[in-house]
N, CA, C and O atoms as a CHARMM CRD file, in Angstrom:
* protein
*
  356
    1    1 MET  N     99.99600  77.67300  82.22500 PROA 1      0.00000
    2    1 MET  CA   100.83600  78.72800  82.76800 PROA 1      0.00000
    3    1 MET  C    100.37100  79.11600  84.16100 PROA 1      0.00000
    4    1 MET  O    101.20400  79.33500  85.04000 PROA 1      0.00000
    5    2 LYS  N     99.08300  79.20600  84.38900 PROA 2      0.00000
    6    2 LYS  CA    98.53900  79.59400  85.69700 PROA 2      0.00000
    7    2 LYS  C     98.97600  78.60200  86.76900 PROA 2      0.00000
    8    2 LYS  O     99.37100  79.02000  87.85700 PROA 2      0.00000
    9    3 ALA  N     98.91700  77.30900  86.49600 PROA 3      0.00000
   10    3 ALA  CA    99.30500  76.30200  87.47800 PROA 3      0.00000
   11    3 ALA  C    100.79000  76.42500  87.80200 PROA 3      0.00000
   12    3 ALA  O    101.19300  76.28100  88.95600 PROA 3      0.00000
   13    4 MET  N    101.60800  76.69400  86.77400 PROA 4      0.00000
   14    4 MET  CA   103.03600  76.85700  87.00700 PROA 4      0.00000
   15    4 MET  C    103.28900  78.07400  87.89400 PROA 4      0.00000
   16    4 MET  O    104.15900  78.03900  88.76400 PROA 4      0.00000
   17    5 PHE  N    102.53900  79.13900  87.67700 PROA 5      0.00000
   18    5 PHE  CA   102.66100  80.34800  88.49000 PROA 5      0.00000
   19    5 PHE  C    102.38000  80.04400  89.95900 PROA 5      0.00000
   20    5 PHE  O    103.11900  80.48800  90.83700 PROA 5      0.00000
   21    6 MET  N    101.34300  79.30800  90.22300 PROA 6      0.00000
   22    6 MET  CA   100.98000  79.00800  91.60500 PROA 6      0.00000
   23    6 MET  C    102.05600  78.16100  92.27900 PROA 6      0.00000
   24    6 MET  O    102.35900  78.36600  93.45500 PROA 6      0.00000
   25    7 VAL  N    102.62100  77.23200  91.55900 PROA 7      0.00000
   26    7 VAL  CA   103.67200  76.38100  92.11700 PROA 7      0.00000
   27    7 VAL  C    104.90700  77.22500  92.42600 PROA 7      0.00000
   28    7 VAL  O    105.52600  77.05200  93.47600 PROA 7      0.00000
   29    8 GLU  N    105.26900  78.13400  91.52400 PROA 8      0.00000
   30    8 GLU  CA   106.44300  78.98200  91.72000 PROA 8      0.00000
   31    8 GLU  C    106.33200  79.83000  92.97800 PROA 8      0.00000
   32    8 GLU  O    107.31300  79.97900  93.70600 PROA 8      0.00000
   33    9 PHE  N    105.16400  80.38300  93.24400 PROA 9      0.00000
   34    9 PHE  CA   105.00800  81.33500  94.32400 PROA 9      0.00000
   35    9 PHE  C    104.44300  80.74100  95.61600 PROA 9      0.00000
   36    9 PHE  O    104.29200  81.46600  96.59900 PROA 9      0.00000
   37   10 ASP  N    104.13400  79.47400  95.64100 PROA 10     0.00000
   38   10 ASP  CA   103.56500  78.87900  96.85200 PROA 10     0.00000
   39   10 ASP  C    104.41300  79.12200  98.10100 PROA 10     0.00000
   40   10 ASP  O    103.86400  79.53700  99.12200 PROA 10     0.00000
   41   11 PRO  N    105.73300  78.88200  98.06700 PROA 11     0.00000
   42   11 PRO  CA   106.53200  79.12400  99.28200 PROA 11     0.00000
   43   11 PRO  C    106.54100  80.60600  99.68000 PROA 11     0.00000
   44   11 PRO  O    106.51500  80.93100 100.86700 PROA 11     0.00000
   45   12 VAL  N    106.57800  81.49000  98.69700 PROA 12     0.00000
   46   12 VAL  CA   106.57300  82.93000  98.97700 PROA 12     0.00000
   47   12 VAL  C    105.24100  83.33000  99.59400 PROA 12     0.00000
   48   12 VAL  O    105.20500  84.04500 100.59600 PROA 12     0.00000
   49   13 LEU  N    104.15400  82.87200  98.99700 PROA 13     0.00000
   50   13 LEU  CA   102.82700  83.21400  99.50600 PROA 13     0.00000
   51   13 LEU  C    102.62200  82.66700 100.91900 PROA 13     0.00000
   52   13 LEU  O    101.98400  83.31500 101.74900 PROA 13     0.00000
   53   14 LYS  N    103.15700  81.48500 101.19100 PROA 14     0.00000
   54   14 LYS  CA   103.04600  80.90200 102.52800 PROA 14     0.00000
   55   14 LYS  C    103.77800  81.76200 103.56000 PROA 14     0.00000
   56   14 LYS  O    103.25100  82.01600 104.64300 PROA 14     0.00000
   57   15 LEU  N    104.98000  82.20400 103.22800 PROA 15     0.00000
   58   15 LEU  CA   105.73700  83.05800 104.15200 PROA 15     0.00000
   59   15 LEU  C    105.05900  84.41300 104.34600 PROA 15     0.00000
   60   15 LEU  O    105.01000  84.92900 105.46300 PROA 15     0.00000
   61   16 LEU  N    104.53900  84.98700 103.27200 PROA 16     0.00000
   62   16 LEU  CA   103.81700  86.25600 103.39500 PROA 16     0.00000
   63   16 LEU  C    102.58900  86.09600 104.28900 PROA 16     0.00000
   64   16 LEU  O    102.27100  86.97900 105.08600 PROA 16     0.00000
   65   17 GLU  N    101.91400  84.97800 104.15200 PROA 17     0.00000
   66   17 GLU  CA   100.74300  84.69400 104.98500 PROA 17     0.00000
   67   17 GLU  C    101.14700  84.57100 106.46300 PROA 17     0.00000
   68   17 GLU  O    100.43700  85.05100 107.34600 PROA 17     0.00000
   69   18 GLU  N    102.27800  83.93100 106.71900 PROA 18     0.00000
   70   18 GLU  CA   102.76700  83.80700 108.09900 PROA 18     0.00000
   71   18 GLU  C    103.03200  85.18000 108.70900 PROA 18     0.00000
   72   18 GLU  O    102.65800  85.43400 109.85400 PROA 18     0.00000
   73   19 VAL  N    103.67400  86.06300 107.94900 PROA 19     0.00000
   74   19 VAL  CA   103.95100  87.41300 108.44600 PROA 19     0.00000
   75   19 VAL  C    102.64000  88.15100 108.67700 PROA 19     0.00000
   76   19 VAL  O    102.46300  88.79400 109.71100 PROA 19     0.00000
   77   20 PHE  N    101.72200  88.06200 107.72200 PROA 20     0.00000
   78   20 PHE  CA   100.44100  88.76300 107.83100 PROA 20     0.00000
   79   20 PHE  C     99.62700  88.28600 109.03400 PROA 20     0.00000
   80   20 PHE  O     98.97200  89.09400 109.69300 PROA 20     0.00000
   81   21 ASN  N     99.66000  87.00500 109.32300 PROA 21     0.00000
   82   21 ASN  CA    98.85200  86.44800 110.41500 PROA 21     0.00000
   83   21 ASN  C     99.50400  86.54900 111.78700 PROA 21     0.00000
   84   21 ASN  O     98.87400  86.21900 112.79100 PROA 21     0.00000
   85   22 ASP  N    100.74700  86.99800 111.84700 PROA 22     0.00000
   86   22 ASP  CA   101.46600  87.11600 113.11400 PROA 22     0.00000
   87   22 ASP  C    101.11300  88.44400 113.77400 PROA 22     0.00000
   88   22 ASP  O    101.55000  89.50100 113.31900 PROA 22     0.00000
   89   23 ARG  N    100.33100  88.39400 114.83200 PROA 23     0.00000
   90   23 ARG  CA    99.85800  89.61400 115.50400 PROA 23     0.00000
   91   23 ARG  C    100.94800  90.30500 116.31500 PROA 23     0.00000
   92   23 ARG  O    100.72400  91.40400 116.82200 PROA 23     0.00000
   93   24 THR  N    102.12200  89.69000 116.45100 PROA 24     0.00000
   94   24 THR  CA   103.22400  90.36200 117.14100 PROA 24     0.00000
   95   24 THR  C    104.01200  91.25900 116.18500 PROA 24     0.00000
   96   24 THR  O    104.86300  92.03700 116.61600 PROA 24     0.00000
   97   25 VAL  N    103.72600  91.14700 114.89400 PROA 25     0.00000
   98   25 VAL  CA   104.36800  91.98600 113.87900 PROA 25     0.00000
   99   25 VAL  C    103.53500  93.27200 113.75000 PROA 25     0.00000
  100   25 VAL  O    102.30700  93.21200 113.68300 PROA 25     0.00000
  101   26 PRO  N    104.20700  94.43400 113.71500 PROA 26     0.00000
  102   26 PRO  CA   103.47400  95.70300 113.57800 PROA 26     0.00000
  103   26 PRO  C    102.56300  95.73200 112.35400 PROA 26     0.00000
  104   26 PRO  O    102.82600  95.09400 111.33400 PROA 26     0.00000
  105   27 LYS  N    101.48600  96.49400 112.49600 PROA 27     0.00000
  106   27 LYS  CA   100.44400  96.53900 111.47200 PROA 27     0.00000
  107   27 LYS  C    100.96500  96.98100 110.09800 PROA 27     0.00000
  108   27 LYS  O    100.54400  96.43400 109.07800 PROA 27     0.00000
  109   28 ASN  N    101.87300  97.96300 110.06000 PROA 28     0.00000
  110   28 ASN  CA   102.36000  98.43500 108.75800 PROA 28     0.00000
  111   28 ASN  C    103.14300  97.34200 108.02000 PROA 28     0.00000
  112   28 ASN  O    103.12600  97.28600 106.79000 PROA 28     0.00000
  113   29 ILE  N    103.82100  96.48500 108.76600 PROA 29     0.00000
  114   29 ILE  CA   104.58000  95.39200 108.15800 PROA 29     0.00000
  115   29 ILE  C    103.62700  94.29400 107.68400 PROA 29     0.00000
  116   29 ILE  O    103.80800  93.72700 106.60700 PROA 29     0.00000
  117   30 ARG  N    102.62000  94.00400 108.49400 PROA 30     0.00000
  118   30 ARG  CA   101.60100  93.02400 108.07800 PROA 30     0.00000
  119   30 ARG  C    100.87600  93.51800 106.82700 PROA 30     0.00000
  120   30 ARG  O    100.55000  92.73400 105.93600 PROA 30     0.00000
  121   31 SER  N    100.63000  94.81800 106.77400 PROA 31     0.00000
  122   31 SER  CA    99.95900  95.39800 105.61500 PROA 31     0.00000
  123   31 SER  C    100.82500  95.27100 104.36100 PROA 31     0.00000
  124   31 SER  O    100.31300  94.96400 103.28400 PROA 31     0.00000
  125   32 ALA  N    102.12800  95.50300 104.49200 PROA 32     0.00000
  126   32 ALA  CA   103.03500  95.34800 103.34500 PROA 32     0.00000
  127   32 ALA  C    103.06700  93.89400 102.87300 PROA 32     0.00000
  128   32 ALA  O    103.11900  93.62900 101.67200 PROA 32     0.00000
  129   33 ALA  N    103.03500  92.96100 103.81300 PROA 33     0.00000
  130   33 ALA  CA   103.01000  91.53900 103.45500 PROA 33     0.00000
  131   33 ALA  C    101.71800  91.20600 102.70200 PROA 33     0.00000
  132   33 ALA  O    101.74100  90.48700 101.70300 PROA 33     0.00000
  133   34 GLU  N    100.60400  91.73300 103.18800 PROA 34     0.00000
  134   34 GLU  CA    99.32300  91.48500 102.51900 PROA 34     0.00000
  135   34 GLU  C     99.30900  92.12000 101.13100 PROA 34     0.00000
  136   34 GLU  O     98.83800  91.50500 100.17400 PROA 34     0.00000
  137   35 ASN  N     99.81900  93.34100 101.01300 PROA 35     0.00000
  138   35 ASN  CA    99.87000  94.00800  99.70200 PROA 35     0.00000
  139   35 ASN  C    100.73500  93.21800  98.72200 PROA 35     0.00000
  140   35 ASN  O    100.37400  93.06300  97.55600 PROA 35     0.00000
  141   36 SER  N    101.87000  92.72300  99.19700 PROA 36     0.00000
  142   36 SER  CA   102.75100  91.92900  98.33500 PROA 36     0.00000
  143   36 SER  C    102.05300  90.64900  97.88100 PROA 36     0.00000
  144   36 SER  O    102.15600  90.25200  96.72000 PROA 36     0.00000
  145   37 LYS  N    101.35600  90.02200  98.79100 PROA 37     0.00000
  146   37 LYS  CA   100.61900  88.79400  98.45100 PROA 37     0.00000
  147   37 LYS  C     99.54700  89.09100  97.39400 PROA 37     0.00000
  148   37 LYS  O     99.38500  88.33400  96.43700 PROA 37     0.00000
  149   38 ASN  N     98.82700  90.18800  97.57500 PROA 38     0.00000
  150   38 ASN  CA    97.79100  90.56000  96.60700 PROA 38     0.00000
  151   38 ASN  C     98.38800  90.86100  95.24000 PROA 38     0.00000
  152   38 ASN  O     97.81000  90.50200  94.21500 PROA 38     0.00000
  153   39 VAL  N     99.54200  91.51600  95.22100 PROA 39     0.00000
  154   39 VAL  CA   100.21300  91.81800  93.95300 PROA 39     0.00000
  155   39 VAL  C    100.60800  90.52200  93.25300 PROA 39     0.00000
  156   39 VAL  O    100.40400  90.37700  92.04700 PROA 39     0.00000
  157   40 LEU  N    101.17400  89.57800  94.00900 PROA 40     0.00000
  158   40 LEU  CA   101.60900  88.31700  93.40600 PROA 40     0.00000
  159   40 LEU  C    100.43000  87.48600  92.89100 PROA 40     0.00000
  160   40 LEU  O    100.60200  86.65700  91.99800 PROA 40     0.00000
  161   41 ASN  N     99.24500  87.70200  93.44300 PROA 41     0.00000
  162   41 ASN  CA    98.05000  86.99300  92.98700 PROA 41     0.00000
  163   41 ASN  C     97.28200  87.75000  91.90500 PROA 41     0.00000
  164   41 ASN  O     96.25100  87.27600  91.42700 PROA 41     0.00000
  165   42 SER  N     97.78000  88.92200  91.51800 PROA 42     0.00000
  166   42 SER  CA    97.07200  89.74600  90.53100 PROA 42     0.00000
  167   42 SER  C     97.26800  89.19400  89.11500 PROA 42     0.00000
  168   42 SER  O     97.97700  88.20900  88.90800 PROA 42     0.00000
  169   43 ASN  N     96.63000  89.84600  88.15800 PROA 43     0.00000
  170   43 ASN  CA    96.72200  89.43500  86.76000 PROA 43     0.00000
  171   43 ASN  C     97.78800  90.20100  85.98400 PROA 43     0.00000
  172   43 ASN  O     97.84000  90.11800  84.75700 PROA 43     0.00000
  173   44 ASP  N     98.63900  90.94700  86.68900 PROA 44     0.00000
  174   44 ASP  CA    99.70700  91.69400  86.02500 PROA 44     0.00000
  175   44 ASP  C    100.74600  90.73600  85.45100 PROA 44     0.00000
  176   44 ASP  O    100.70500  89.53100  85.69700 PROA 44     0.00000
  177   45 SER  N    101.67700  91.29700  84.68100 PROA 45     0.00000
  178   45 SER  CA   102.74500  90.46700  84.13400 PROA 45     0.00000
  179   45 SER  C    103.61700  89.94900  85.26700 PROA 45     0.00000
  180   45 SER  O    103.71000  90.56800  86.32700 PROA 45     0.00000
  181   46 LEU  N    104.24400  88.82600  85.03600 PROA 46     0.00000
  182   46 LEU  CA   105.06600  88.17900  86.05500 PROA 46     0.00000
  183   46 LEU  C    106.18000  89.10700  86.52800 PROA 46     0.00000
  184   46 LEU  O    106.42600  89.21400  87.73000 PROA 46     0.00000
  185   47 GLU  N    106.85200  89.77300  85.60400 PROA 47     0.00000
  186   47 GLU  CA   107.94200  90.68200  85.97000 PROA 47     0.00000
  187   47 GLU  C    107.44400  91.84400  86.81500 PROA 47     0.00000
  188   47 GLU  O    108.10400  92.23500  87.77900 PROA 47     0.00000
  189   48 LEU  N    106.28900  92.40200  86.46800 PROA 48     0.00000
  190   48 LEU  CA   105.72200  93.51800  87.21900 PROA 48     0.00000
  191   48 LEU  C    105.33500  93.06900  88.63000 PROA 48     0.00000
  192   48 LEU  O    105.57700  93.78600  89.60100 PROA 48     0.00000
  193   49 LYS  N    104.74400  91.90500  88.73800 PROA 49     0.00000
  194   49 LYS  CA   104.36000  91.37700  90.05700 PROA 49     0.00000
  195   49 LYS  C    105.57700  91.24200  90.96500 PROA 49     0.00000
  196   49 LYS  O    105.55900  91.67800  92.11600 PROA 49     0.00000
  197   50 ILE  N    106.62700  90.63600  90.43600 PROA 50     0.00000
  198   50 ILE  CA   107.83500  90.39500  91.22800 PROA 50     0.00000
  199   50 ILE  C    108.47400  91.71600  91.63700 PROA 50     0.00000
  200   50 ILE  O    108.82900  91.90000  92.80200 PROA 50     0.00000
  201   51 SER  N    108.62000  92.62700  90.69800 PROA 51     0.00000
  202   51 SER  CA   109.25300  93.91400  90.99100 PROA 51     0.00000
  203   51 SER  C    108.46100  94.72000  92.01100 PROA 51     0.00000
  204   51 SER  O    109.04000  95.32400  92.91400 PROA 51     0.00000
  205   52 THR  N    107.14700  94.73100  91.87100 PROA 52     0.00000
  206   52 THR  CA   106.30100  95.47600  92.80800 PROA 52     0.00000
  207   52 THR  C    106.37600  94.87900  94.20600 PROA 52     0.00000
  208   52 THR  O    106.47200  95.61300  95.18900 PROA 52     0.00000
  209   53 ALA  N    106.33200  93.56100  94.30100 PROA 53     0.00000
  210   53 ALA  CA   106.41100  92.90600  95.61800 PROA 53     0.00000
  211   53 ALA  C    107.76500  93.18200  96.27300 PROA 53     0.00000
  212   53 ALA  O    107.82400  93.47800  97.46700 PROA 53     0.00000
  213   54 ILE  N    108.84300  93.08800  95.50900 PROA 54     0.00000
  214   54 ILE  CA   110.17500  93.36000  96.05700 PROA 54     0.00000
  215   54 ILE  C    110.25500  94.80800  96.54500 PROA 54     0.00000
  216   54 ILE  O    110.76500  95.06600  97.63500 PROA 54     0.00000
  217   55 HSD  N    109.76300  95.73500  95.75700 PROA 55     0.00000
  218   55 HSD  CA   109.79500  97.14600  96.13500 PROA 55     0.00000
  219   55 HSD  C    109.00300  97.38300  97.43000 PROA 55     0.00000
  220   55 HSD  O    109.46500  98.09500  98.32200 PROA 55     0.00000
  221   56 THR  N    107.82500  96.79100  97.52400 PROA 56     0.00000
  222   56 THR  CA   106.99500  96.94800  98.71700 PROA 56     0.00000
  223   56 THR  C    107.70700  96.42100  99.95100 PROA 56     0.00000
  224   56 THR  O    107.68700  97.05800 101.00400 PROA 56     0.00000
  225   57 LEU  N    108.33000  95.26900  99.82300 PROA 57     0.00000
  226   57 LEU  CA   109.02900  94.66900 100.96500 PROA 57     0.00000
  227   57 LEU  C    110.31400  95.42400 101.30000 PROA 57     0.00000
  228   57 LEU  O    110.66400  95.55500 102.47300 PROA 57     0.00000
  229   58 ASP  N    111.01600  95.91900 100.29000 PROA 58     0.00000
  230   58 ASP  CA   112.22900  96.70900 100.53200 PROA 58     0.00000
  231   58 ASP  C    111.91700  97.97700 101.32800 PROA 58     0.00000
  232   58 ASP  O    112.73300  98.43500 102.12900 PROA 58     0.00000
  233   59 ASP  N    110.73600  98.53400 101.10000 PROA 59     0.00000
  234   59 ASP  CA   110.34400  99.75500 101.80400 PROA 59     0.00000
  235   59 ASP  C    110.23200  99.55400 103.31900 PROA 59     0.00000
  236   59 ASP  O    110.42600 100.50000 104.08200 PROA 59     0.00000
  237   60 ILE  N    109.92400  98.34200 103.75500 PROA 60     0.00000
  238   60 ILE  CA   109.70700  98.10500 105.18900 PROA 60     0.00000
  239   60 ILE  C    110.83100  97.31100 105.84800 PROA 60     0.00000
  240   60 ILE  O    110.81300  97.12200 107.06400 PROA 60     0.00000
  241   61 ILE  N    111.79400  96.85000 105.08300 PROA 61     0.00000
  242   61 ILE  CA   112.79900  95.92000 105.61400 PROA 61     0.00000
  243   61 ILE  C    113.61700  96.52100 106.75400 PROA 61     0.00000
  244   61 ILE  O    114.06100  95.78600 107.63600 PROA 61     0.00000
  245   62 ASN  N    113.82400  97.82000 106.76000 PROA 62     0.00000
  246   62 ASN  CA   114.63100  98.44400 107.80800 PROA 62     0.00000
  247   62 ASN  C    113.80300  99.10000 108.90900 PROA 62     0.00000
  248   62 ASN  O    114.31800  99.90300 109.68600 PROA 62     0.00000
  249   63 ASP  N    112.52900  98.75700 108.97000 PROA 63     0.00000
  250   63 ASP  CA   111.67100  99.29500 110.02100 PROA 63     0.00000
  251   63 ASP  C    112.21600  98.85800 111.37700 PROA 63     0.00000
  252   63 ASP  O    112.35300  97.66000 111.62300 PROA 63     0.00000
  253   64 PRO  N    112.53000  99.80700 112.26200 PROA 64     0.00000
  254   64 PRO  CA   113.11900  99.44600 113.56300 PROA 64     0.00000
  255   64 PRO  C    112.17000  98.66700 114.47700 PROA 64     0.00000
  256   64 PRO  O    112.60900  98.03900 115.44000 PROA 64     0.00000
  257   65 ASN  N    110.87400  98.70800 114.17400 PROA 65     0.00000
  258   65 ASN  CA   109.89900  97.99200 115.00100 PROA 65     0.00000
  259   65 ASN  C    109.69300  96.53900 114.57200 PROA 65     0.00000
  260   65 ASN  O    108.96800  95.79000 115.22600 PROA 65     0.00000
  261   66 MET  N    110.33000  96.14800 113.47600 PROA 66     0.00000
  262   66 MET  CA   110.13800  94.79000 112.97100 PROA 66     0.00000
  263   66 MET  C    110.93000  93.80100 113.81800 PROA 66     0.00000
  264   66 MET  O    112.13000  93.98300 114.02500 PROA 66     0.00000
  265   67 PRO  N    110.26500  92.75200 114.31200 PROA 67     0.00000
  266   67 PRO  CA   110.99500  91.70200 115.03800 PROA 67     0.00000
  267   67 PRO  C    112.00600  91.02800 114.10900 PROA 67     0.00000
  268   67 PRO  O    111.76000  90.89200 112.91100 PROA 67     0.00000
  269   68 MET  N    113.13100  90.61100 114.66100 PROA 68     0.00000
  270   68 MET  CA   114.20800  90.02800 113.84700 PROA 68     0.00000
  271   68 MET  C    113.73200  88.80000 113.06900 PROA 68     0.00000
  272   68 MET  O    114.11200  88.62500 111.91100 PROA 68     0.00000
  273   69 TYR  N    112.90700  87.94800 113.68200 PROA 69     0.00000
  274   69 TYR  CA   112.43600  86.75400 112.97400 PROA 69     0.00000
  275   69 TYR  C    111.57400  87.12600 111.77000 PROA 69     0.00000
  276   69 TYR  O    111.59500  86.42800 110.75600 PROA 69     0.00000
  277   70 ALA  N    110.81500  88.22000 111.87300 PROA 70     0.00000
  278   70 ALA  CA   109.99400  88.67100 110.74900 PROA 70     0.00000
  279   70 ALA  C    110.89300  89.25700 109.65800 PROA 70     0.00000
  280   70 ALA  O    110.64400  89.05400 108.47000 PROA 70     0.00000
  281   71 ARG  N    111.93400  89.98100 110.06300 PROA 71     0.00000
  282   71 ARG  CA   112.88300  90.54400 109.09400 PROA 71     0.00000
  283   71 ARG  C    113.55600  89.41600 108.30800 PROA 71     0.00000
  284   71 ARG  O    113.74800  89.52000 107.09700 PROA 71     0.00000
  285   72 THR  N    113.90900  88.34400 109.00900 PROA 72     0.00000
  286   72 THR  CA   114.53300  87.19600 108.34700 PROA 72     0.00000
  287   72 THR  C    113.58600  86.59100 107.31300 PROA 72     0.00000
  288   72 THR  O    114.01100  86.23500 106.21400 PROA 72     0.00000
  289   73 LYS  N    112.30400  86.47500 107.66200 PROA 73     0.00000
  290   73 LYS  CA   111.32100  85.95400 106.70200 PROA 73     0.00000
  291   73 LYS  C    111.21500  86.87200 105.48600 PROA 73     0.00000
  292   73 LYS  O    111.15800  86.40100 104.35000 PROA 73     0.00000
  293   74 ILE  N    111.18900  88.18500 105.72900 PROA 74     0.00000
  294   74 ILE  CA   111.08900  89.14500 104.62100 PROA 74     0.00000
  295   74 ILE  C    112.32300  89.03600 103.72000 PROA 74     0.00000
  296   74 ILE  O    112.19800  89.05000 102.49500 PROA 74     0.00000
  297   75 TRP  N    113.51000  88.92800 104.32000 PROA 75     0.00000
  298   75 TRP  CA   114.73200  88.75600 103.52500 PROA 75     0.00000
  299   75 TRP  C    114.64800  87.49200 102.67000 PROA 75     0.00000
  300   75 TRP  O    115.02800  87.49500 101.49900 PROA 75     0.00000
  301   76 ASN  N    114.14700  86.41800 103.26900 PROA 76     0.00000
  302   76 ASN  CA   113.99300  85.16200 102.51900 PROA 76     0.00000
  303   76 ASN  C    113.02100  85.32600 101.35900 PROA 76     0.00000
  304   76 ASN  O    113.26700  84.83100 100.25900 PROA 76     0.00000
  305   77 ILE  N    111.93200  86.01300 101.60400 PROA 77     0.00000
  306   77 ILE  CA   110.93700  86.23600 100.55600 PROA 77     0.00000
  307   77 ILE  C    111.55000  87.02900  99.40600 PROA 77     0.00000
  308   77 ILE  O    111.39400  86.67000  98.23900 PROA 77     0.00000
  309   78 VAL  N    112.25300  88.11800  99.75000 PROA 78     0.00000
  310   78 VAL  CA   112.87800  88.95000  98.71800 PROA 78     0.00000
  311   78 VAL  C    113.90300  88.12900  97.93200 PROA 78     0.00000
  312   78 VAL  O    113.97600  88.23700  96.70800 PROA 78     0.00000
  313   79 SER  N    114.68300  87.32000  98.62200 PROA 79     0.00000
  314   79 SER  CA   115.67200  86.47000  97.93400 PROA 79     0.00000
  315   79 SER  C    114.99900  85.50400  96.97200 PROA 79     0.00000
  316   79 SER  O    115.47000  85.31100  95.85000 PROA 79     0.00000
  317   80 MET  N    113.90200  84.89600  97.40400 PROA 80     0.00000
  318   80 MET  CA   113.17400  83.95900  96.54400 PROA 80     0.00000
  319   80 MET  C    112.61400  84.67600  95.31300 PROA 80     0.00000
  320   80 MET  O    112.66300  84.14800  94.20200 PROA 80     0.00000
  321   81 LEU  N    112.08400  85.87600  95.52100 PROA 81     0.00000
  322   81 LEU  CA   111.53700  86.63900  94.39700 PROA 81     0.00000
  323   81 LEU  C    112.64100  87.06500  93.43300 PROA 81     0.00000
  324   81 LEU  O    112.46200  87.01100  92.21600 PROA 81     0.00000
  325   82 GLU  N    113.77700  87.48900  93.97500 PROA 82     0.00000
  326   82 GLU  CA   114.89100  87.87100  93.11000 PROA 82     0.00000
  327   82 GLU  C    115.41300  86.68200  92.31100 PROA 82     0.00000
  328   82 GLU  O    115.78000  86.83200  91.14600 PROA 82     0.00000
  329   83 GLN  N    115.44900  85.51700  92.92300 PROA 83     0.00000
  330   83 GLN  CA   115.86900  84.30500  92.21500 PROA 83     0.00000
  331   83 GLN  C    114.89900  83.99700  91.07000 PROA 83     0.00000
  332   83 GLN  O    115.32500  83.65900  89.96500 PROA 83     0.00000
  333   84 THR  N    113.61700  84.11400  91.33500 PROA 84     0.00000
  334   84 THR  CA   112.60800  83.87600  90.29300 PROA 84     0.00000
  335   84 THR  C    112.78000  84.87600  89.16100 PROA 84     0.00000
  336   84 THR  O    112.66900  84.51800  87.98900 PROA 84     0.00000
  337   85 ARG  N    113.05100  86.12700  89.50600 PROA 85     0.00000
  338   85 ARG  CA   113.24800  87.14800  88.48100 PROA 85     0.00000
  339   85 ARG  C    114.48200  86.83800  87.62700 PROA 85     0.00000
  340   85 ARG  O    114.45200  87.01300  86.40900 PROA 85     0.00000
  341   86 ARG  N    115.55900  86.38100  88.25900 PROA 86     0.00000
  342   86 ARG  CA   116.76900  86.00600  87.50000 PROA 86     0.00000
  343   86 ARG  C    116.47600  84.84300  86.55300 PROA 86     0.00000
  344   86 ARG  O    116.99700  84.80100  85.43900 PROA 86     0.00000
  345   87 GLU  N    115.65900  83.91700  86.98700 PROA 87     0.00000
  346   87 GLU  CA   115.32400  82.75700  86.14200 PROA 87     0.00000
  347   87 GLU  C    114.49800  83.14700  84.93100 PROA 87     0.00000
  348   87 GLU  O    114.47800  82.42500  83.93400 PROA 87     0.00000
  349   88 LEU  N    113.81000  84.29000  85.00900 PROA 88     0.00000
  350   88 LEU  CA   113.00800  84.75600  83.87600 PROA 88     0.00000
  351   88 LEU  C    113.86700  85.30700  82.75300 PROA 88     0.00000
  352   88 LEU  O    113.46400  85.28300  81.59000 PROA 88     0.00000
  353   89 ASP  N    115.03900  85.80000  83.09200 PROA 89     0.00000
  354   89 ASP  CA   115.92500  86.40800  82.08500 PROA 89     0.00000
  355   89 ASP  C    116.56300  85.41300  81.17600 PROA 89     0.00000
  356   89 ASP  O    117.32700  85.78900  80.28800 PROA 89     0.00000
């Protein structure tokens, strides 16, 4: 199960890492990306991880200081997480 989890979230974790490592993105947005990544790597239930990460990212998605390319990445991440959540049902 652990290996399957890592495969499922690899693209999401990669995008979160890109946002976190981009120094042109404001610190609060990088922090939300890092928090989401940490949540997805935690030992919580899969549904809780996905919901918490989506909530964290939704909180910052309309930040006026976010560069458009970073917003697009965040939207993609949220879409991927929502798709994974739908597949769990």
